[in-house]
C-alpha positions in Angstrom: -26.8 46.9 34.2 -30.4 46.2 35.3 -33.1 48.4 34.3 -36.8 48.6 35.6 -39.3 50.1 33.3 -42.8 51.2 34.4 -46.0 50.5 32.6 -45.7 54.1 31.4 -42.6 53.1 29.5 -40.4 55.4 31.8 -37.3 54.0 33.5 -38.0 53.8 37.1 -34.9 52.3 38.4 -31.5 51.1 37.2 -28.6 49.5 38.9 -25.0 48.9 37.8 -22.2 47.3 39.0 -18.6 48.5 37.9 -15.1 47.3 38.5 -12.3 49.5 37.7 -9.0 51.0 39.1 -9.1 54.0 41.1 -5.6 55.4 41.8 -4.2 52.1 40.8 -6.3 50.0 43.2 -9.1 47.7 41.9 -12.3 49.1 43.1 -16.0 47.6 42.7 -18.8 50.1 42.7 -22.5 49.3 42.9 -25.0 52.3 42.2 -28.8 52.0 42.2 -30.9 55.1 41.0 -34.6 55.5 41.6 -36.4 57.8 39.2 -39.7 59.4 40.0 -41.8 62.6 40.0 -41.4 63.0 36.2 -42.6 66.4 34.9 -42.4 68.1 38.2 -41.1 71.7 37.9 -37.7 72.3 39.6 -35.7 75.3 40.4 -31.8 74.5 40.2 -29.1 76.8 41.4 -25.9 76.0 39.5 -22.8 76.2 41.7 -19.9 78.5 40.8 -16.9 77.2 39.3 -14.9 77.4 42.6 -17.6 75.1 44.3 -17.0 72.1 42.0 -14.3 69.8 41.1 -13.6 67.5 38.0 -12.7 64.1 39.4 -11.9 62.5 36.0 -8.3 62.3 36.8 -8.9 60.7 40.2 -11.3 58.1 38.9 -8.9 57.2 36.1 -6.0 56.8 38.3 -4.0 59.5 37.0 -4.0 61.6 40.3 -2.7 60.2 43.6 -4.9 62.7 45.6 -7.9 65.0 45.1 -5.5 68.1 44.6 -3.8 66.3 41.6 
């Protein structure tokens, strides 16, 4: 993992590379996140339970399909 910290001591960017098995197949993932607008007021609508899914089993290789 690489982390960029600004002069204000806040994390501004981080990048990570992961290698894992998804549904039994080796998979490489590279993610990069940019962080900004600290302190900005936000208004978030939380989705209903029927609008979200837990992908833990899929990511760990325990499920062959999204439906389990």
